[in-house]
Backbone as a printed PyTorch tensor [residue, N CA C, xyz], in Angstrom:
tensor([[[103.4320, 125.3310, 114.4760],
         [102.8420, 125.3480, 115.7940],
         [103.5240, 126.3930, 116.6780]],

        [[104.8760, 126.5230, 116.5500],
         [105.6020, 127.5100, 117.3480],
         [105.1340, 128.9190, 117.0060]],

        [[104.8930, 129.1920, 115.7190],
         [104.4140, 130.5070, 115.2970],
         [103.0410, 130.8130, 115.8660]],

        [[102.1790, 129.8060, 115.9160],
         [100.8370, 129.9890, 116.4690],
         [100.9200, 130.3170, 117.9570]],

        [[101.7590, 129.5960, 118.6980],
         [101.8970, 129.8620, 120.1330],
         [102.4460, 131.2610, 120.3730]],

        [[103.4010, 131.6810, 119.5580],
         [103.9790, 133.0170, 119.7070],
         [102.9280, 134.0830, 119.4440]],

        [[102.0940, 133.8840, 118.4090],
         [101.0330, 134.8490, 118.1120],
         [100.0060, 134.9050, 119.2380]],

        [[ 99.6580, 133.7580, 119.7880],
         [ 98.6860, 133.7230, 120.8810],
         [ 99.2620, 134.4180, 122.1070]],

        [[100.5480, 134.1840, 122.3900],
         [101.2030, 134.8490, 123.5060],
         [101.2030, 136.3590, 123.3140]],

        [[101.4800, 136.8230, 122.0990],
         [101.4580, 138.2640, 121.8050],
         [100.0440, 138.8220, 121.9660]],

        [[ 99.0430, 138.0720, 121.5230],
         [ 97.6550, 138.5000, 121.6650],
         [ 97.2770, 138.6120, 123.1440]],

        [[ 97.6860, 137.6370, 123.9480],
         [ 97.3960, 137.7000, 125.3760],
         [ 98.0630, 138.9030, 126.0260]],

        [[ 99.2920, 139.2060, 125.6240],
         [ 99.9670, 140.3900, 126.1610],
         [ 99.1930, 141.6540, 125.8150]],

        [[ 98.6530, 141.7200, 124.5960],
         [ 97.8680, 142.8810, 124.1830],
         [ 96.6070, 143.0120, 125.0280]],

        [[ 95.8850, 141.8920, 125.2150],
         [ 94.6790, 141.9200, 126.0340],
         [ 95.0110, 142.2820, 127.4780]],

        [[ 96.1250, 141.7730, 127.9790],
         [ 96.5280, 142.0710, 129.3460],
         [ 96.7350, 143.5610, 129.5370]],

        [[ 97.3660, 144.2050, 128.5790],
         [ 97.6010, 145.6450, 128.6770],
         [ 96.2820, 146.4080, 128.7380]],

        [[ 95.2880, 145.9430, 127.9910],
         [ 93.9840, 146.6010, 127.9750],
         [ 93.2860, 146.4580, 129.3200]],

        [[ 93.3780, 145.2650, 129.9280],
         [ 92.6440, 144.9970, 131.1580],
         [ 93.4640, 145.2290, 132.4200]],

        [[ 94.6400, 145.8100, 132.3090],
         [ 95.5180, 145.9990, 133.4700],
         [ 94.8950, 146.8980, 134.5310]],

        [[ 93.9760, 147.7350, 134.1540],
         [ 93.3720, 148.6490, 135.1170],
         [ 92.1670, 148.0890, 135.8360]],

        [[ 91.8480, 146.8170, 135.6600],
         [ 90.6820, 146.2350, 136.3160],
         [ 90.8410, 146.2850, 137.8260]],

        [[ 89.7250, 146.4840, 138.5340],
         [ 89.7380, 146.5320, 139.9900],
         [ 89.9240, 145.1420, 140.5630]],

        [[ 90.5400, 145.0790, 141.7370],
         [ 90.6320, 143.8310, 142.4740],
         [ 89.8840, 144.0090, 143.7820]],

        [[ 89.4570, 142.9080, 144.3760],
         [ 88.7470, 142.9550, 145.6420],
         [ 89.7330, 142.6940, 146.7690]],

        [[ 89.6680, 143.4880, 147.8160],
         [ 90.5790, 143.3410, 148.9400],
         [ 90.2380, 142.1460, 149.8180]],

        [[ 89.0080, 141.6400, 149.7420],
         [ 88.6060, 140.5640, 150.6280],
         [ 88.8630, 139.1840, 150.0360]],

        [[ 89.5300, 139.0880, 148.9040],
         [ 89.8380, 137.8000, 148.3050],
         [ 91.0420, 137.1780, 148.9910]],

        [[ 91.1620, 135.8390, 148.9450],
         [ 92.2970, 135.1850, 149.5890],
         [ 93.6030, 135.5370, 148.8940]],

        [[ 94.6880, 135.4610, 149.6480],
         [ 96.0020, 135.8000, 149.1070],
         [ 96.6120, 134.6110, 148.3830]],

        [[ 97.5490, 134.9080, 147.4870],
         [ 98.3340, 133.8860, 146.8330],
         [ 99.1310, 133.1440, 147.9000]],

        [[ 99.1740, 131.8000, 147.8660],
         [ 99.8560, 131.0750, 148.9340],
         [101.3540, 131.3600, 149.0120]],

        [[102.0130, 131.6160, 147.8980],
         [103.4510, 131.8820, 147.9220],
         [103.7690, 133.3410, 148.1740]],

        [[102.8580, 134.2220, 147.8740],
         [103.0530, 135.6530, 148.0730],
         [101.8470, 136.2000, 148.8200]],

        [[101.8500, 136.0810, 150.1540],
         [100.6670, 136.4550, 150.9190],
         [100.2430, 137.9030, 150.7660]],

        [[101.1390, 138.7830, 150.3140],
         [100.7440, 140.1800, 150.1580],
         [ 99.9490, 140.4140, 148.8810]],

        [[ 99.8980, 139.4300, 148.0090],
         [ 99.1230, 139.5590, 146.7660],
         [ 97.6940, 139.1150, 147.0160]],

        [[ 96.7540, 139.9710, 146.7180],
         [ 95.3660, 139.5550, 146.8480],
         [ 94.9240, 138.9430, 145.5350]],

        [[ 94.1030, 137.9340, 145.6210],
         [ 93.5980, 137.2630, 144.4290],
         [ 92.4880, 138.0910, 143.8070]],

        [[ 92.2730, 137.9070, 142.5430],
         [ 91.2530, 138.6220, 141.7900],
         [ 90.1670, 137.6240, 141.4200]],

        [[ 89.1090, 137.5490, 142.2210],
         [ 88.0400, 136.6090, 141.9400],
         [ 88.4750, 135.1650, 142.0700]],

        [[ 89.4400, 134.8870, 142.9490],
         [ 89.9270, 133.5240, 143.1330],
         [ 91.0610, 133.1470, 142.2040]],

        [[ 91.4430, 134.0410, 141.3010],
         [ 92.5680, 133.7770, 140.4110],
         [ 93.7180, 134.7080, 140.7690]],

        [[ 94.9300, 134.2540, 140.5210],
         [ 96.0860, 135.1050, 140.7840],
         [ 97.2800, 134.6400, 139.9700]],

        [[ 98.2060, 135.5440, 139.7840],
         [ 99.5070, 135.2750, 139.1760],
         [100.4820, 136.1980, 139.8860]],

        [[101.4960, 135.6350, 140.5370],
         [102.4340, 136.4480, 141.3030],
         [103.8270, 135.8370, 141.2510]],

        [[104.8380, 136.6660, 141.5410],
         [106.2320, 136.2120, 141.5730],
         [107.0840, 137.2440, 142.2860]],

        [[108.2890, 136.8530, 142.6570],
         [109.3010, 137.7970, 143.1510],
         [110.1940, 138.1390, 141.9770]],

        [[110.3260, 139.4410, 141.7070],
         [111.1500, 139.9450, 140.6090],
         [112.0240, 141.0480, 141.1920]],

        [[113.3270, 140.9480, 141.0030],
         [114.2590, 141.9480, 141.5590],
         [114.0370, 142.1390, 143.0600]],

        [[113.8180, 141.0420, 143.7730],
         [113.6010, 141.0430, 145.2300],
         [112.3580, 141.7950, 145.6810]],

        [[111.4140, 142.0200, 144.7810],
         [110.1410, 142.6410, 145.1210],
         [109.0080, 141.7080, 144.7220]],

        [[107.9570, 141.6870, 145.5190],
         [106.7930, 140.8770, 145.1820],
         [105.9830, 141.5820, 144.1100]],

        [[105.7120, 140.8740, 143.0250],
         [104.9120, 141.3930, 141.9150],
         [103.6060, 140.6170, 141.8780]],

        [[102.5060, 141.3370, 141.7080],
         [101.1820, 140.7210, 141.6530],
         [100.4290, 141.2460, 140.4390]],

        [[ 99.8100, 140.3540, 139.7090],
         [ 98.9880, 140.7770, 138.5780],
         [ 97.6850, 141.3630, 139.0960]],

        [[ 97.3050, 142.5160, 138.5490],
         [ 95.9950, 143.0990, 138.8400],
         [ 94.9180, 142.3960, 138.0330]],

        [[ 95.3050, 141.9200, 136.8730],
         [ 94.3600, 141.2070, 136.0130],
         [ 95.0520, 139.9760, 135.4650]],

        [[ 94.3080, 138.8960, 135.3510],
         [ 94.8330, 137.6460, 134.8230],
         [ 93.8720, 137.1440, 133.7660]],

        [[ 94.4050, 136.8630, 132.6040],
         [ 93.6080, 136.3270, 131.5110],
         [ 94.0660, 134.9110, 131.2350]],

        [[ 93.1690, 134.0590, 130.8190],
         [ 93.5260, 132.6860, 130.5330],
         [ 92.5130, 132.0830, 129.5840]],

        [[ 92.8760, 130.9830, 128.9870],
         [ 91.9720, 130.2810, 128.1000],
         [ 92.5930, 128.9940, 127.6310]],

        [[ 91.7890, 128.0030, 127.3490],
         [ 92.3010, 126.7180, 126.8890],
         [ 92.5860, 126.7730, 125.3930]],

        [[ 93.6170, 126.0780, 124.9810],
         [ 93.9780, 126.0540, 123.5710],
         [ 94.5800, 124.7110, 123.2230]],

        [[ 93.8540, 123.8480, 122.5820],
         [ 94.3640, 122.5750, 122.0640],
         [ 95.2220, 121.8140, 123.0660]],

        [[ 94.7730, 121.6580, 124.2770],
         [ 95.5540, 120.9500, 125.2720],
         [ 96.5850, 121.8110, 125.9700]],

        [[ 96.8570, 123.0080, 125.4780],
         [ 97.7620, 123.9580, 126.1290],
         [ 96.9190, 125.0360, 126.7980]],

        [[ 97.5110, 125.7150, 127.7660],
         [ 96.8040, 126.7830, 128.4610],
         [ 97.6750, 128.0250, 128.4620]],

        [[ 97.1350, 129.1120, 127.9520],
         [ 97.8420, 130.3940, 127.9380],
         [ 97.4030, 131.2010, 129.1530]],

        [[ 98.3720, 131.6610, 129.9400],
         [ 98.1170, 132.4540, 131.1390],
         [ 98.8880, 133.7550, 131.0020]],

        [[ 98.2430, 134.8630, 131.2970],
         [ 98.9240, 136.1520, 131.2150],
         [ 98.3770, 137.0720, 132.2930]],

        [[ 99.2680, 137.8150, 132.9240],
         [ 98.8580, 138.7560, 133.9530],
         [ 99.6230, 140.0550, 133.8310]],

        [[ 98.9830, 141.1550, 134.2220],
         [ 99.6090, 142.4790, 134.1460],
         [ 99.3300, 143.2340, 135.4330]],

        [[100.1700, 144.2220, 135.7030],
         [ 99.9400, 145.0900, 136.8510],
         [ 99.7720, 146.5180, 136.3660]],

        [[ 98.8130, 147.2180, 136.9420],
         [ 98.5170, 148.5740, 136.4850],
         [ 99.4890, 149.6020, 137.0410]],

        [[100.1770, 149.2980, 138.1430],
         [101.0950, 150.2460, 138.7480],
         [102.3850, 150.4210, 137.9730]],

        [[102.6890, 149.5080, 137.0930],
         [103.8640, 149.5910, 136.2310],
         [103.5520, 148.8200, 134.9590]],

        [[104.4520, 148.7890, 134.0490],
         [104.1560, 148.1230, 132.7720],
         [104.8070, 146.7470, 132.7180]],

        [[104.5720, 145.9530, 133.7430],
         [105.1120, 144.5950, 133.7960],
         [104.0210, 143.5840, 133.4930]],

        [[104.3740, 142.5720, 132.6980],
         [103.4600, 141.4710, 132.4120],
         [104.2280, 140.1570, 132.4650]],

        [[103.5400, 139.1170, 132.8560],
         [104.0630, 137.7530, 132.7790],
         [103.0820, 136.9570, 131.9440]],

        [[103.6160, 136.2000, 130.9900],
         [102.8000, 135.3080, 130.1710],
         [103.4220, 133.9200, 130.2040]],

        [[102.5660, 132.9230, 130.2970],
         [103.0150, 131.5330, 130.3570],
         [102.1940, 130.7310, 129.3580]],

        [[102.8480, 129.8870, 128.5710],
         [102.1660, 128.9440, 127.6920],
         [102.4220, 127.5540, 128.2660]],

        [[101.4210, 127.0050, 128.9560],
         [101.5580, 125.7040, 129.6130],
         [101.2200, 124.5890, 128.6360]],

        [[102.1910, 123.7440, 128.3730],
         [101.9600, 122.5790, 127.5200],
         [101.6340, 121.3460, 128.3510]],

        [[102.1040, 121.3160, 129.5890],
         [101.8670, 120.1980, 130.4930],
         [100.9180, 120.6570, 131.5880]],

        [[ 99.7550, 119.9900, 131.6960],
         [ 98.7360, 120.4130, 132.6620],
         [ 98.4890, 119.4010, 133.7690]],

        [[ 99.0330, 118.1970, 133.6540],
         [ 98.8700, 117.2000, 134.7080],
         [ 99.7530, 117.5630, 135.8920]],

        [[ 99.3090, 117.2780, 137.1220],
         [100.1540, 117.5750, 138.2770],
         [101.5340, 116.9350, 138.1460]],

        [[102.5510, 117.7180, 138.4640],
         [103.9350, 117.2620, 138.3600],
         [104.8460, 118.4490, 138.1330]],

        [[106.1480, 118.1830, 138.0920],
         [107.1460, 119.2250, 137.8710],
         [107.7270, 119.0710, 136.4780]],

        [[107.8170, 120.1760, 135.7510],
         [108.2580, 120.1770, 134.3570],
         [109.3100, 121.2520, 134.1320]],

        [[110.0950, 121.0630, 133.0740],
         [111.0400, 122.0980, 132.6550],
         [110.2780, 123.2270, 131.9870]],

        [[110.7170, 124.4390, 132.2540],
         [110.1550, 125.6260, 131.6020],
         [111.2370, 126.1610, 130.6800]],

        [[111.0320, 126.0250, 129.3780],
         [112.0310, 126.4720, 128.4120],
         [111.3600, 127.1710, 127.2480]],

        [[112.1320, 127.5310, 126.2480],
         [111.5800, 128.2360, 125.0940],
         [110.6740, 127.3220, 124.2740]],

        [[111.0490, 126.0440, 124.1680],
         [110.3160, 125.1280, 123.3010],
         [109.0960, 124.4940, 123.9650]],

        [[109.0080, 124.5150, 125.2910],
         [107.8930, 123.8730, 125.9880],
         [107.6870, 124.5590, 127.3350]],

        [[106.4300, 124.7920, 127.6980],
         [106.1090, 125.4980, 128.9430],
         [106.8340, 126.8380, 128.9850]],

        [[106.5820, 127.6240, 127.9620],
         [107.3040, 128.8750, 127.7050],
         [106.8440, 130.0050, 128.6290]],

        [[107.8200, 130.7820, 129.1110],
         [107.5700, 131.9710, 129.9210],
         [108.0410, 133.2030, 129.1720]],

        [[107.3140, 134.2960, 129.3680],
         [107.7300, 135.5920, 128.8270],
         [107.4000, 136.6550, 129.8680]],

        [[108.3340, 137.5710, 130.0630],
         [108.1630, 138.6580, 131.0210],
         [108.4970, 139.9560, 130.3080]],

        [[107.6420, 140.9470, 130.4530],
         [107.8600, 142.2500, 129.8310],
         [107.9190, 143.3050, 130.9270]],

        [[108.9450, 144.1540, 130.8510],
         [109.1510, 145.2020, 131.8430],
         [109.5450, 146.4790, 131.1120]],

        [[108.5950, 147.4200, 131.0090],
         [108.8520, 148.7000, 130.3370],
         [109.4640, 148.5340, 128.9520]],

        [[108.9260, 147.6240, 128.1750],
         [109.3790, 147.4310, 126.7980],
         [110.4710, 146.3970, 126.6250]],

        [[111.1550, 145.9840, 127.6920],
         [112.1470, 144.9130, 127.6010],
         [111.4380, 143.5760, 127.7540]],

        [[111.6330, 142.6810, 126.7890],
         [110.9800, 141.3780, 126.8070],
         [112.0240, 140.3090, 127.1200]],

        [[111.7480, 139.5000, 128.1270],
         [112.6140, 138.4060, 128.5550],
         [111.8730, 137.1000, 128.2860]],

        [[112.5970, 136.0760, 127.8050],
         [111.9630, 134.7990, 127.4870],
         [112.7350, 133.6460, 128.1050]],

        [[112.0210, 132.5470, 128.3390],
         [112.6830, 131.3390, 128.7990],
         [113.5630, 130.8010, 127.6740]],

        [[114.5960, 130.0650, 128.0470],
         [115.5290, 129.5240, 127.0600],
         [115.6500, 128.0170, 127.2330]],

        [[116.0480, 127.3410, 126.1640],
         [116.2860, 125.9040, 126.2430],
         [117.6020, 125.6000, 126.9600]],

        [[118.5520, 126.5460, 126.9390],
         [119.8640, 126.3050, 127.5460],
         [119.8640, 126.4950, 129.0590]],

        [[118.9140, 127.2480, 129.6010],
         [118.8220, 127.4820, 131.0400],
         [117.3650, 127.3300, 131.4780]],

        [[116.8410, 126.0860, 131.4250],
         [115.4200, 125.9090, 131.7360],
         [115.1170, 126.1420, 133.2110]],

        [[113.9400, 126.6770, 133.4490],
         [113.4430, 126.8280, 134.8060],
         [112.5800, 125.6320, 135.1470]],

        [[111.7700, 125.7710, 136.1860],
         [110.8640, 124.6800, 136.5340],
         [109.4850, 125.2450, 136.8440]],

        [[108.4980, 124.4410, 136.5050],
         [107.1140, 124.7770, 136.8170],
         [106.4820, 123.5270, 137.4080]],

        [[105.7690, 123.7050, 138.4950],
         [105.0910, 122.5880, 139.1380],
         [103.5920, 122.8350, 139.0700]],

        [[102.8930, 121.9340, 138.4190],
         [101.4260, 121.9700, 138.4100],
         [100.9950, 121.2350, 139.6760]],

        [[100.4100, 121.9580, 140.6190],
         [100.0140, 121.3520, 141.8850],
         [ 98.6070, 120.7700, 141.8350]],

        [[ 97.7600, 121.3490, 140.9900],
         [ 96.3990, 120.8260, 140.8400],
         [ 95.8480, 121.2120, 139.4800]],

        [[ 95.1980, 120.2450, 138.8440],
         [ 94.4350, 120.5120, 137.6270],
         [ 93.0560, 119.9100, 137.8520]],

        [[ 92.0990, 120.7380, 138.1780],
         [ 90.7420, 120.3070, 138.4610],
         [ 89.9270, 120.4100, 137.1800]],

        [[ 89.6730, 119.2590, 136.5570],
         [ 88.9490, 119.2540, 135.2840],
         [ 87.4440, 119.4110, 135.4770]],

        [[ 86.9330, 119.1960, 136.6960],
         [ 85.5090, 119.4110, 136.9640],
         [ 85.1900, 120.8940, 137.0710]],

        [[ 86.0520, 121.6410, 137.7640],
         [ 85.8380, 123.0770, 137.9550],
         [ 86.6710, 123.9250, 136.9960]],

        [[ 87.4620, 123.2730, 136.1580],
         [ 88.2860, 123.9410, 135.1320],
         [ 89.2450, 124.9780, 135.7050]],

        [[ 90.1240, 124.5470, 136.6040],
         [ 91.1900, 125.4440, 137.0440],
         [ 92.5030, 124.6880, 137.2030]],

        [[ 93.5990, 125.4510, 137.1160],
         [ 94.9550, 124.9240, 137.2710],
         [ 95.6720, 125.8010, 138.2910]],

        [[ 96.3930, 125.1770, 139.2240],
         [ 97.2410, 125.9140, 140.1560],
         [ 98.6650, 125.4030, 140.0260]],

        [[ 99.6150, 126.2820, 140.3240],
         [101.0000, 125.8580, 140.2400],
         [101.9670, 126.8730, 140.7930]],

        [[103.2350, 126.4870, 140.7770],
         [104.3290, 127.3390, 141.2210],
         [105.4220, 127.3060, 140.1650]],

        [[106.3170, 128.2960, 140.1970],
         [107.3950, 128.3160, 139.2130],
         [108.6130, 129.0780, 139.7030]],

        [[109.7440, 128.7320, 139.1030],
         [111.0220, 129.4130, 139.2790],
         [111.7130, 129.3490, 137.9300]],

        [[112.0030, 130.5090, 137.3550],
         [112.5930, 130.5320, 136.0170],
         [113.4700, 131.7690, 135.8580]],

        [[114.5800, 131.5960, 135.1520],
         [115.4250, 132.7250, 134.7760],
         [115.2200, 132.9730, 133.2910]],

        [[114.8170, 134.1880, 132.9520],
         [114.4950, 134.5480, 131.5710],
         [115.5990, 135.4220, 131.0100]],

        [[115.7420, 135.4060, 129.6790],
         [116.8320, 136.1350, 129.0430],
         [116.3290, 137.1650, 128.0490]],

        [[117.0100, 138.3120, 128.0430],
         [116.8740, 139.3350, 127.0150],
         [118.2950, 139.5620, 126.5130]],

        [[118.5130, 139.3880, 125.2020],
         [119.8720, 139.4410, 124.6510],
         [120.6140, 140.7250, 124.9750]],

        [[119.9230, 141.8540, 125.1010],
         [120.6110, 143.1190, 125.3900],
         [120.5220, 143.5280, 126.8600]],

        [[119.4390, 143.1900, 127.5390],
         [119.2490, 143.6250, 128.9300],
         [119.7120, 142.5920, 129.9550]],

        [[120.0470, 141.3890, 129.5200],
         [120.5170, 140.3630, 130.4530],
         [119.4120, 139.4480, 130.9330]],

        [[119.5700, 138.9400, 132.1530],
         [118.6510, 137.9560, 132.7070],
         [117.7540, 138.5570, 133.7880]],

        [[116.5840, 137.9530, 133.9520],
         [115.6570, 138.2630, 135.0500],
         [115.2150, 136.9340, 135.6430]],

        [[115.2190, 136.8480, 136.9510],
         [114.7420, 135.6440, 137.6220],
         [113.3700, 135.9170, 138.2230]],

        [[112.4260, 135.0410, 137.9130],
         [111.0900, 135.0740, 138.5080],
         [111.0720, 133.9410, 139.5280]],

        [[111.1050, 134.2870, 140.8060],
         [111.1560, 133.2740, 141.8530],
         [109.8790, 133.3080, 142.6800]],

        [[109.6810, 132.2420, 143.4410],
         [108.5210, 132.1560, 144.3250],
         [107.2250, 132.4560, 143.5780]],

        [[107.1660, 132.0520, 142.3150],
         [105.9930, 132.3100, 141.4870],
         [104.8540, 131.3590, 141.7950]],

        [[103.6450, 131.8530, 141.6710],
         [102.4680, 131.0140, 141.8840],
         [101.3030, 131.5460, 141.0640]],

        [[100.3710, 130.6460, 140.7710],
         [ 99.2010, 131.0410, 139.9910],
         [ 98.0400, 130.1000, 140.2620]],

        [[ 96.8510, 130.6170, 140.0450],
         [ 95.6260, 129.8310, 139.9760],
         [ 94.7870, 130.4950, 138.9010]],

        [[ 94.4430, 129.7400, 137.8870],
         [ 93.6610, 130.2860, 136.7810],
         [ 92.5340, 129.3240, 136.4140]],

        [[ 91.4230, 129.9020, 136.0410],
         [ 90.2970, 129.1440, 135.5070],
         [ 90.3460, 129.2080, 133.9920]],

        [[ 89.8040, 128.1980, 133.3470],
         [ 89.7990, 128.1730, 131.8860],
         [ 88.4540, 127.6740, 131.3780]],

        [[ 88.2030, 127.9340, 130.1130],
         [ 87.0140, 127.4180, 129.4400],
         [ 87.4540, 126.4620, 128.3560]],

        [[ 86.6120, 125.4850, 128.0840],
         [ 86.9410, 124.5080, 127.0430],
         [ 86.1520, 124.7940, 125.8010]]])
């Protein structure tokens, strides 16, 4: 199962890179945690990285066996955030390598959540009628050679299909 999730995460990163140049609409509502980020069709993925607000230009998502894969990329640089959500009910959960996994890529450096230093993710709403999930997160990710990266003030809203 871990191998399948890793492959799906890699596939989402590939798709994100392809769709990173998609246009966004300026008249969409902003992310609640990062007001400078405009949403893309009502969906968004944003965080503070290195004391700068990062916003995904494109966000991809899809349902997978009770888990939800979320990935976003920005066209202005080669940064992506990918999340594999195992817990979708409203509440606060640990974000680690083994469950609710995070991955961040920055110019070829890949950072991942760890079991030894788990972050937190809060699912604020899971609307099963309209098929969307919203949440917030704070996580420190590790790259064995490049060190740690903290994704703070993170937020997302994604729609999914069943």
